[in-house]
C-alpha positions, 0 to 999 in steps of 0.5 A: 494524515498523509494521502498516498495515491495508488498506481496498480500495474497490470500488463504494463498499464494503470488499473484498479481491481474490485475487491482484488478480483482480477476478472473485475478490472478497470483500466485508467491509464495506459501510461503509468509514468504519466499517471505517476507524474500527474499525482506528483504534480498535484502535490502527492508526497509519496506514491504507492505502487503495486505490481498486480502481475507480480502479486498473482504470479510471484514473479517480476513482470513490470520491472520496466515500468517500475524502473521508469516510474522510480527514476521519473519521480522526485517523490519517494515510491513504495512498492508491493506485489509479488515480493516473496524473497529477501533477494527480491526486496533488496533488488528493489531497494537497489533500484531506488524504491524508498520502501518495500511492502511485504505481505505473503513473506510476512506469513511464510517467513516472518523472521526473515522480514525482521532480519531484513528490516534490521538491515534496512531500518525504516525501509520495510513495510508489512502489508496485512491484507485481510478478509473477515479478520484473517490474512490473505496472501498470494495476491489475495488468492489464498486465505490463511488462518492467521489473524490480522491483529496477531500478525501486526503484534508480531512485528511490534519489536521489529525495525519495520517502517509501518504496516499497511492494512487493507480490507479486501472486502471494501477495496475498490468498492468506493463504499467507505473504509472498514473502520472497525478492522483498521481500528483493531490493527491500530489498537495492537500495533506499535508501528504507524499504520497506513489505511487502505481500501474502500475510500470513495469520498472526502467524508470517507477520508475525514472518517479516518481522522478518528483513528489518527490518535491510534497511530493511523498516519496515512491512507492510500487512495486509488479509484476515488482519485481516478474517478474524481470523487476525491481531489488530491489537493483538497484532501491533503488540506482537509486531512491536515497535510498542508505542506503542498509542494510542486515537484519537477516532472522528470506464518504459519508460525509466529514462534 
């Protein structure tokens, strides 16, 4: 299982939110490029990048930092946050981002994601952020009536790379992942699933191994890494991601 460190960008700095609340922000590093290079040096095999300003406004705000991070790293970078058009997704692919995470667009224009994934196979990730089983959009500011499991099933016949499932109620809390919610997604999805939200300890990471046979292939970790509750190298070994490397720095409708 792959351990994927997260960097959330807000006003050009590296932060973490508690349960997606923009009023509950903790700043960890004023230099996101330095932080990205640090995760790479510690053995990260990829980086999860979120533009929180973009997620809230729907407009590209942190492109300068995004470009600097992507060009500085040797490892692939996946990005989400405020990517609400096909044009924006393709622009980020052109910038060198490895995978593009689409959430709100998966609800608003699900067929467009299938078309985009067909054009760029294995480059598109569907982000399913949910609360009590229902999908949230617009940077978690709006809740839909769409079931997370139904959204996951819709993309089974597509060319997307994977699904990232985030449980909003546990995200940033360090209280442990919502295994029940993640299992429900993994049970219906034919695509690899990446877990996100709630990881606060090594035991939390180990608990996710019970979902590996269902297709949960990775886990995104944020605050627990920044707080030192989880050591990246130890976590990689514990979850079987043993090939450590030292990289140089440098819908409304489903019809």
